[in-house]
Structures are given as C-alpha cells and as structure tokens.
C-alpha positions as CSV (number, residue, x, y, z in Angstrom):
1,M,-22.0,-22.1,-7.2
2,H,-21.2,-25.8,-6.7
3,D,-23.0,-28.9,-7.6
4,P,-23.6,-30.3,-4.0
5,R,-23.1,-33.9,-5.3
6,V,-19.7,-33.0,-6.6
7,L,-18.7,-31.4,-3.3
8,L,-19.8,-34.6,-1.4
9,D,-18.0,-36.9,-3.9
10,P,-14.8,-38.1,-2.1
11,A,-13.0,-38.0,-5.5
12,T,-13.4,-34.2,-5.5
13,D,-11.5,-33.8,-2.3
14,A,-13.4,-30.7,-1.6
15,V,-12.8,-30.6,2.2
16,R,-9.0,-30.6,1.8
17,K,-9.1,-28.1,-1.1
18,L,-11.3,-25.6,0.7
19,A,-9.3,-26.0,3.9
20,R,-6.3,-24.7,1.9
21,R,-8.1,-21.4,1.6
22,G,-9.2,-21.4,5.2
23,F,-12.8,-22.5,4.6
24,H,-14.4,-25.4,6.6
25,L,-16.9,-27.4,4.5
26,D,-19.7,-28.7,6.7
27,T,-20.4,-31.9,4.8
28,A,-22.8,-33.2,7.4
29,A,-25.0,-30.1,7.0
30,L,-24.7,-30.2,3.2
31,E,-25.6,-33.9,3.1
32,K,-28.6,-33.5,5.4
33,L,-30.0,-30.7,3.3
34,L,-29.4,-32.5,0.0
35,S,-30.9,-35.8,1.2
36,G,-33.9,-34.0,2.8
37,R,-34.5,-32.1,-0.4
38,N,-34.3,-35.3,-2.5
39,A,-36.6,-37.1,-0.2
40,A,-39.2,-34.3,-0.5
41,I,-38.9,-34.4,-4.3
42,Q,-39.4,-38.2,-4.3
43,R,-42.3,-37.9,-1.9
44,G,-44.0,-35.3,-4.1
45,D,-43.3,-37.3,-7.3
46,E,-44.8,-40.5,-5.8
47,S,-47.8,-38.6,-4.5
48,R,-48.4,-37.0,-7.9
49,A,-48.3,-40.4,-9.6
50,E,-50.7,-41.8,-7.1
51,S,-53.0,-38.7,-7.5
52,K,-53.0,-39.3,-11.2
53,R,-53.9,-42.9,-10.8
54,L,-56.7,-42.0,-8.3
55,A,-58.1,-39.5,-10.8
56,S,-58.5,-42.2,-13.4
57,A,-59.9,-44.6,-10.8
58,V,-62.6,-42.1,-9.7
59,K,-63.8,-41.8,-13.3
60,G,-64.5,-45.5,-13.6
61,A,-65.6,-46.2,-10.0
62,S,-69.0,-47.2,-8.9
63,P,-71.1,-44.9,-6.7
64,E,-70.2,-47.0,-3.7
65,E,-66.4,-46.9,-4.4
66,R,-66.2,-43.2,-5.4
67,P,-66.4,-41.5,-2.0
68,A,-63.4,-43.4,-0.6
69,L,-61.4,-42.7,-3.8
70,V,-62.3,-39.0,-3.7
71,E,-61.2,-38.8,-0.1
72,R,-57.9,-40.6,-0.9
73,A,-57.4,-38.1,-3.8
74,R,-57.8,-35.2,-1.4
75,E,-55.2,-36.7,1.0
76,M,-52.8,-37.0,-2.0
77,K,-53.2,-33.4,-2.9
78,A,-52.5,-32.3,0.7
79,T,-49.4,-34.6,0.7
80,I,-48.2,-33.0,-2.6
81,T,-48.7,-29.5,-1.2
82,L,-46.7,-30.4,2.0
83,A,-43.9,-32.0,-0.1
84,D,-43.7,-29.1,-2.4
85,E,-43.5,-26.6,0.5
86,E,-40.8,-28.7,2.2
87,Q,-38.8,-28.9,-1.0
88,K,-39.1,-25.1,-1.5
89,V,-37.8,-24.4,2.0
90,L,-34.9,-26.9,1.7
91,D,-34.1,-25.6,-1.8
92,A,-33.7,-22.1,-0.3
93,E,-31.5,-23.4,2.6
94,L,-29.4,-25.4,0.2
95,Q,-28.9,-22.5,-2.1
96,E,-28.0,-20.2,0.8
97,L,-25.4,-22.7,2.0
98,L,-23.9,-23.2,-1.5
99,L,-23.7,-19.5,-2.3
100,G,-21.4,-19.1,0.7
101,I,-18.9,-21.8,-0.4
102,P,-16.0,-20.4,-2.4
103,N,-14.5,-22.0,-5.4
104,L,-12.0,-24.9,-5.0
105,P,-8.4,-23.6,-5.4
106,A,-6.2,-25.3,-8.0
107,D,-3.8,-27.8,-6.6
108,E,-0.8,-26.1,-8.3
109,L,-1.2,-23.0,-6.2
110,P,1.3,-22.5,-3.3
111,D,0.1,-22.8,0.2
112,G,-0.5,-19.7,2.3
113,A,-3.0,-17.0,2.9
114,S,-1.2,-13.7,2.2
115,D,0.7,-11.8,-0.5
116,E,3.9,-12.9,1.2
117,D,3.1,-16.5,0.2
118,A,2.7,-15.7,-3.5
119,E,5.1,-17.4,-5.9
120,Q,7.1,-15.2,-8.2
121,V,6.8,-16.3,-11.8
122,R,8.9,-13.7,-13.6
123,T,10.0,-10.1,-13.7
124,W,10.1,-7.7,-16.7
125,G,12.0,-4.4,-16.9
126,R,14.5,-3.0,-14.5
127,P,13.1,-1.4,-11.2
128,Q,14.2,2.2,-11.0
129,H,16.6,3.2,-8.2
130,F,17.1,6.9,-8.7
131,D,20.1,8.9,-7.5
132,F,17.6,11.4,-6.2
133,T,14.8,11.1,-3.6
134,A,11.8,9.5,-5.4
135,L,8.6,11.3,-4.9
136,D,5.3,9.4,-4.6
137,H,2.5,10.0,-7.1
138,V,0.6,12.4,-4.9
139,D,3.6,14.8,-4.4
140,L,4.4,14.6,-8.1
141,G,0.8,15.2,-9.1
142,E,0.4,18.2,-6.8
143,K,3.7,19.8,-7.8
144,L,2.8,19.3,-11.5
145,G,-0.6,20.8,-10.9
146,I,-2.5,17.8,-12.4
147,M,-4.0,16.4,-9.2
148,D,-6.2,18.0,-6.5
149,L,-7.1,15.7,-3.6
150,Q,-8.2,18.6,-1.4
151,R,-11.0,19.6,-3.8
152,A,-11.9,16.0,-4.3
153,T,-12.4,15.7,-0.5
154,K,-14.6,18.8,-0.6
155,L,-16.8,17.3,-3.2
156,S,-17.1,13.7,-2.0
157,G,-15.1,13.2,1.2
158,P,-12.0,11.1,1.6
159,R,-10.7,8.5,-0.9
160,F,-11.7,10.4,-4.1
161,A,-9.5,12.2,-6.6
162,V,-9.7,15.1,-9.0
163,L,-7.4,15.3,-12.0
164,K,-7.1,18.4,-14.1
165,G,-5.4,19.6,-17.3
166,K,-2.8,17.2,-18.5
167,G,-3.6,14.9,-15.7
168,A,-7.2,14.4,-17.0
169,A,-5.8,14.2,-20.5
170,L,-3.4,11.5,-19.5
171,E,-6.2,9.5,-17.7
172,R,-8.2,9.6,-20.9
173,A,-5.2,8.7,-23.1
174,I,-4.5,5.6,-21.0
175,A,-8.0,4.4,-21.4
176,R,-8.0,4.9,-25.2
177,F,-4.7,3.2,-25.6
178,L,-5.7,0.2,-23.6
179,L,-9.0,-0.2,-25.5
180,D,-7.2,0.1,-28.8
181,V,-4.6,-2.5,-28.0
182,H,-7.1,-5.0,-26.6
183,T,-9.7,-4.6,-29.4
184,D,-7.3,-4.1,-32.4
185,R,-4.5,-6.5,-31.4
186,H,-6.0,-8.9,-28.9
187,G,-9.4,-9.5,-30.5
188,Y,-11.7,-8.3,-27.7
189,T,-15.1,-6.9,-28.5
190,E,-15.7,-3.6,-26.8
191,W,-19.0,-3.1,-24.8
192,S,-20.6,-0.2,-23.1
193,V,-22.4,-1.5,-20.0
194,P,-24.3,-0.1,-17.1
195,A,-22.6,0.8,-13.8
196,L,-25.7,0.0,-11.9
197,V,-26.8,-3.7,-11.7
198,T,-29.3,-5.9,-9.9
199,R,-28.7,-8.2,-6.9
200,A,-29.0,-11.2,-9.2
201,T,-26.3,-9.8,-11.5
202,M,-23.9,-9.3,-8.5
203,T,-24.7,-12.8,-7.2
204,G,-23.9,-14.3,-10.6
205,T,-20.2,-13.4,-10.4
206,G,-19.8,-14.0,-6.7
207,Q,-19.9,-10.5,-5.2
208,L,-23.1,-11.4,-3.3
209,P,-24.0,-12.5,-0.8
210,K,-20.6,-12.6,0.8
211,F,-19.2,-9.1,0.0
212,E,-22.2,-6.9,0.4
213,Q,-20.3,-4.7,2.8
214,D,-17.8,-3.8,0.1
215,L,-20.4,-2.6,-2.3
216,F,-22.2,0.7,-2.8
217,R,-26.0,0.1,-2.9
218,T,-28.8,2.4,-3.9
219,E,-32.6,2.1,-3.7
220,V,-34.9,4.4,-5.6
221,A,-38.6,3.9,-5.8
222,D,-38.2,0.5,-4.2
223,R,-35.8,-0.6,-6.9
224,E,-32.5,-2.0,-5.5
225,L,-29.3,-1.6,-7.6
226,F,-25.6,-1.9,-6.9
227,L,-22.7,0.1,-8.3
228,I,-20.3,-2.2,-10.0
229,P,-16.9,-2.9,-8.4
230,T,-15.6,-4.0,-11.8
231,A,-16.8,-4.4,-15.4
232,E,-16.4,-8.1,-14.8
233,V,-19.9,-8.1,-13.3
234,P,-21.9,-6.8,-16.2
235,L,-19.7,-8.3,-18.9
236,T,-19.9,-11.8,-17.5
237,N,-23.7,-11.5,-16.9
238,L,-24.4,-10.4,-20.4
239,H,-24.9,-14.2,-21.0
240,A,-26.7,-15.0,-17.8
241,K,-29.3,-17.7,-18.3
242,E,-28.2,-18.2,-21.9
243,T,-26.7,-21.1,-23.8
244,L,-23.5,-20.5,-25.8
245,A,-22.6,-22.6,-28.8
246,T,-19.2,-24.2,-28.1
247,E,-18.1,-23.5,-31.7
248,D,-18.4,-19.8,-31.0
249,L,-16.0,-20.0,-28.0
250,P,-13.8,-18.3,-26.9
251,L,-15.7,-15.0,-26.5
252,A,-13.5,-12.1,-25.5
253,Y,-15.1,-8.9,-24.1
254,T,-13.7,-5.6,-22.8
255,A,-15.2,-2.4,-21.4
256,H,-14.0,0.8,-19.8
257,T,-16.2,1.6,-16.8
258,P,-16.2,3.4,-13.5
259,C,-15.7,1.1,-10.6
260,F,-16.9,1.6,-7.0
261,R,-15.7,-0.1,-3.8
262,S,-16.3,0.8,-0.2
263,E,-13.0,-0.7,0.8
264,A,-14.5,-1.8,4.1
265,G,-11.9,-2.9,6.6
266,S,-9.0,-1.2,4.8
267,Y,-8.8,1.9,7.0
268,G,-5.3,3.3,7.1
269,R,-4.1,1.2,4.2
270,D,-3.0,3.2,1.0
271,T,-5.6,5.9,1.7
272,R,-3.3,8.6,0.3
273,G,-3.7,9.2,-3.4
274,L,-5.0,7.0,-6.1
275,I,-4.1,3.5,-5.0
276,R,-7.1,2.7,-2.8
277,V,-10.1,4.9,-3.6
278,H,-13.8,4.6,-3.6
279,E,-14.2,5.4,-7.3
280,F,-11.8,4.6,-10.1
281,S,-12.0,3.5,-13.8
282,K,-10.6,0.4,-15.4
283,V,-10.4,-1.4,-18.7
284,E,-11.6,-5.0,-17.9
285,L,-11.0,-8.2,-19.9
286,V,-13.5,-11.1,-19.8
287,R,-13.3,-14.4,-21.6
288,F,-15.9,-17.3,-22.0
289,V,-14.2,-20.6,-22.9
290,E,-14.7,-24.3,-22.8
291,P,-13.8,-25.7,-19.3
292,E,-11.0,-27.9,-20.6
293,R,-9.3,-24.8,-22.1
294,S,-9.6,-22.5,-19.1
295,R,-6.1,-22.9,-17.7
296,A,-4.5,-22.4,-21.1
297,E,-6.8,-19.3,-21.6
298,L,-5.5,-18.0,-18.3
299,E,-2.1,-17.8,-19.8
300,V,-3.5,-16.0,-22.9
301,L,-5.3,-13.5,-20.7
302,L,-2.2,-12.9,-18.7
303,G,-0.2,-12.3,-21.8
304,H,-2.6,-9.6,-23.0
305,A,-2.3,-7.7,-19.7
306,E,1.5,-8.1,-19.8
307,A,1.6,-6.8,-23.3
308,V,0.2,-3.4,-22.4
309,M,2.6,-3.2,-19.4
310,Q,5.5,-3.8,-21.7
311,E,4.4,-1.3,-24.3
312,L,4.1,1.3,-21.6
313,G,7.6,0.4,-20.5
314,L,6.5,-0.2,-16.9
315,A,8.7,-2.5,-14.8
316,Y,6.7,-5.3,-13.2
317,R,6.6,-8.8,-11.9
318,V,4.1,-11.7,-12.2
319,V,3.2,-13.7,-9.1
320,R,1.0,-16.8,-8.6
321,L,-1.3,-16.2,-5.6
322,A,-1.4,-18.6,-2.7
323,A,-4.5,-20.8,-2.3
324,G,-5.7,-18.8,0.7
325,D,-5.3,-15.5,-1.0
326,I,-7.3,-15.9,-4.2
327,G,-10.7,-14.3,-4.7
328,F,-13.9,-16.0,-3.6
329,S,-14.8,-17.1,-7.1
330,A,-11.4,-18.0,-8.4
331,E,-9.6,-21.3,-9.0
332,A,-6.3,-19.7,-9.8
333,T,-5.0,-16.1,-10.0
334,Y,-2.0,-14.3,-11.3
335,D,-1.2,-10.8,-10.0
336,I,0.8,-8.4,-12.0
337,E,2.7,-6.1,-9.6
338,V,4.1,-2.8,-10.9
339,W,7.3,-1.3,-9.4
340,L,6.7,1.9,-7.3
341,P,10.0,3.7,-6.7
342,S,8.5,5.8,-3.8
343,Q,7.7,2.6,-1.9
344,N,10.8,0.6,-3.2
345,R,8.5,-2.4,-3.8
346,Y,6.1,-4.0,-6.3
347,R,2.4,-3.3,-5.8
348,E,-0.6,-5.1,-7.4
349,I,-1.9,-3.4,-10.6
350,S,-3.8,-6.3,-12.2
351,S,-5.3,-9.6,-11.2
352,I,-5.9,-12.3,-13.8
353,S,-8.2,-15.1,-12.7
354,D,-9.6,-18.4,-13.9
355,F,-13.0,-19.1,-12.4
356,G,-13.6,-22.5,-14.0
357,T,-17.4,-23.1,-14.2
358,F,-18.0,-21.5,-10.8
359,Q,-19.5,-18.2,-12.1
360,A,-21.3,-19.9,-15.0
361,R,-23.2,-22.2,-12.6
362,R,-24.3,-19.2,-10.5
363,A,-25.3,-17.2,-13.5
364,G,-26.7,-20.0,-15.6
365,I,-24.3,-19.6,-18.5
366,R,-24.5,-23.0,-20.3
367,T,-22.9,-24.4,-23.4
368,K,-24.1,-26.7,-26.2
369,S,-21.9,-28.5,-28.7
370,K,-22.9,-29.5,-32.2
371,D,-23.4,-33.1,-31.1
372,G,-25.9,-31.9,-28.4
373,T,-23.5,-32.2,-25.4
374,R,-24.4,-29.6,-22.8
375,G,-22.4,-28.2,-20.0
376,F,-21.4,-24.9,-18.4
377,A,-18.9,-22.4,-19.7
378,A,-15.7,-21.4,-18.0
379,T,-15.1,-17.7,-17.3
380,L,-12.0,-15.7,-16.8
381,N,-11.3,-12.0,-16.2
382,G,-8.5,-9.7,-15.6
383,S,-7.6,-6.0,-15.3
384,G,-6.2,-4.7,-18.5
385,L,-5.5,-2.2,-16.8
386,P,-6.9,0.0,-14.0
387,I,-6.4,3.6,-15.1
388,G,-5.6,5.2,-11.8
389,R,-2.9,2.7,-10.8
390,T,-1.4,2.8,-14.3
391,L,-1.2,6.6,-14.0
392,V,0.5,6.2,-10.6
393,A,3.1,3.9,-12.1
394,I,3.7,6.2,-15.0
395,L,4.3,9.2,-12.7
396,E,6.6,7.4,-10.4
397,Q,8.6,5.4,-12.9
398,G,8.8,8.3,-15.3
399,Q,9.9,11.0,-12.8
400,Q,13.1,12.9,-13.7
401,P,15.6,14.8,-11.4
402,D,14.1,18.2,-12.3
403,G,10.7,17.1,-11.2
404,S,9.2,16.5,-14.6
405,V,7.7,13.2,-15.7
406,K,8.4,11.4,-19.0
407,I,5.4,10.0,-20.7
408,P,5.6,6.5,-22.3
409,E,6.1,6.8,-26.1
410,A,3.1,4.6,-26.7
411,L,0.9,7.3,-25.1
412,V,2.3,10.3,-26.9
413,P,-0.1,9.9,-30.0
414,Y,-3.0,9.9,-27.5
415,T,-1.8,12.8,-25.2
416,G,-0.2,15.1,-27.7
417,F,2.6,15.7,-25.2
418,S,5.7,13.7,-24.2
419,E,6.3,15.0,-20.7
420,L,4.7,16.7,-17.7
421,R,6.4,19.7,-16.1
C-alpha cells in the first residue's frame, strides 16, 4: 500500500508510472480524501486542546462563570466526537482507495501489457527438437501409467490431477531436491506454514481485495479463511506488524506447500494436464531485505531459481516482464520460461519479483537500524520451483524415441530410478 503523500508528490511521477501498467490514478479523489482526513484530524486535535483548557478553567472558575464554561466544554466534546467519526469514515475510504492502487513499475521495464512484450534476457540449454513426434506430458504420463486425470475428475472435477507409482515418487523427489538445494546451498530457512489464512494475511501481500475471485474461500463457524495461492502469503506475513533489525537482513525463507487457485477467467487455456490446475504444490522463496538492496537481491533470487533449473538440465530462458504485465504488488519481475517440446515454445515456470516496500507497508513489516532509523522492509519472492510444471518439463524434455523418459541425474538419489518406462 502506498503513502498517499508520496503518490501526490510530482517527483514520484506516479500518474505516468501507473499509466504504463494501464492504471489511471485519480489524484483529485486521492487529494480530496487526504485533505479532508487531515482537516478532520486537525479539527479534533484543536478541539481536544480547547477541551483540556476548558477543564482547567472550570476548576478555577467562580460560580457565576462555571455554567458557561461547562456548556462550552460540552460543545467541545460533541465537536471532538464528530471530528473523530469523520476521520474514521475518511480513513476507511482512503484505505479502500489505496488498497486498489498497484505498485509503481520500475522504469527499466519494457513497455507493453502482454507476454509478447517481455524482453528476453538470456537462454540456457538447447531446446529439444526431436526426430520423432514429441508427446505432451499428459500422453506421456498416461502411457507410462503414472498419471490419471480421469480419476482426478471423478474425485474433484476438472483441473485436478492424480499421480501414482513412480509419478508420485517423482513428485516427492522434486520437492525434496528443491528444498535441499535452497536450504543447504542457498541459505534459506525452511518453514512449515498453514495453507489456510485470514483476510488480513491475504491483504498484506496484495491478493486482497483485488483478486478475491481467484481465491478459494471457506467459512466455518463464522470464521472466514482463504486457501493460499502460494506460500509467499504466509511466509511474508510471518513478520506482519513486526519490526526487523536491519543488521539481521537479509532474511531468506522457503516452504513447500499446496497452492490453490480458481483460475477465474482462464477457461479453455491450458486446461489439459498439469499446467493450469486448481491445486498444485510449490517450493517458494521469500526474502526480506533493506530497500536499497532490493534490486540487487532480485538478481540473487533469480540466480537461485536458475541454479535448480540448470542442475535439472532443463532448457529455459529468462525474460523481463513488461510494465503492464507484472503482478499487482510487483515493481519488477523476471519470468523463467521452460522449453516444452510438445508446444515448440517456452512456457512460464517461475516468476521472480521485487515488491519494494509495497507489501511491507500493507502488512506493517518495519525495520530499525542500530542508530534508531526506522523504515519499511523490502520483500521479494519467487517460485523455486512449482512441482507440477517441473514434472511437466522433465517428462517432455526427457522423453525418448521408445516412449521412455530419462530422469535428471540430480534426482536419481531421490527417486531410486533413472528412467520411466
């Protein structure tokens, strides 16, 4: 969430920056709410000061003077009540307006609003072009007997998956491998966090109020909870309403959790198989850093996600997303896109984002240095990696002419087998 004074400061250039992502900032409405709120605060403060002065005057007043002073004190109390009520209303309206304003995109991002406008940064590995017809992951999985989408539909409806045998073992192996690399080599602390969180928690990272239609919500015994779309939500909010010592930064957290997304509005897009499902699992990476370090830390985080892609031997490319295509809370985002032979194209497997202080302001994650300087932390997050899409890439890139699939060497110690057939 933004500081409204910063948004209205011409030096911030917020109108132009937000226009790059297709958002119109109504500065007139923002300024009206802010000035009205400030006026109500000032009126209340002045009335409280006058009420305090009158209280002292009443004590020392003569019997003749006291009635008028008492009446004036009653008027001040009524004025204070009205000012406080007006401030409360304007506070709520201002917060509602601010919660709907996305983060300011970084100036270095390319213009545009779709994945076609992304800027390619680099590629790694050689995209496979087989001398046989490449099968997609669904056909491969069903032929190998490791995937059963029909039974998943029977259990839960469309956009769910069932893995069995070596498929389930491979899914488990990928998660263990990712967690081991990120904790042992990259210095992340592993957490086990809830998959159900409160509205305040969802609001802290920017999923609410804007994206409520994309979330699964449950209400039991009048208690409202949301299923997390990513572990970014609980991991970031671990420090909600806390103050972090700057000398302890950066903090690096990871978790393997189920993730739930309604995928509202995506009907007909990638609904076959594991690419776009309602429930999947993911190893998430979150970092808390000092704001001036956030862009450098974005490169660090990207490097950690790329490292596991390379160890798995998966061909991919890195793109910098356009200003109009980044997430609501992001300042800048890299996507890692993995090569899928069946589609003869790269597809997104991981997003790595710098949120600046945007999420920390919403969640109340503050910092304090040894000299007493206070501020807000910067937060970053990235997929490191989603298990389902990683499995998709392994199946498709590892497929052989005889229909078998070669397993990446890095996973063999976790699976106990080197191929699927």
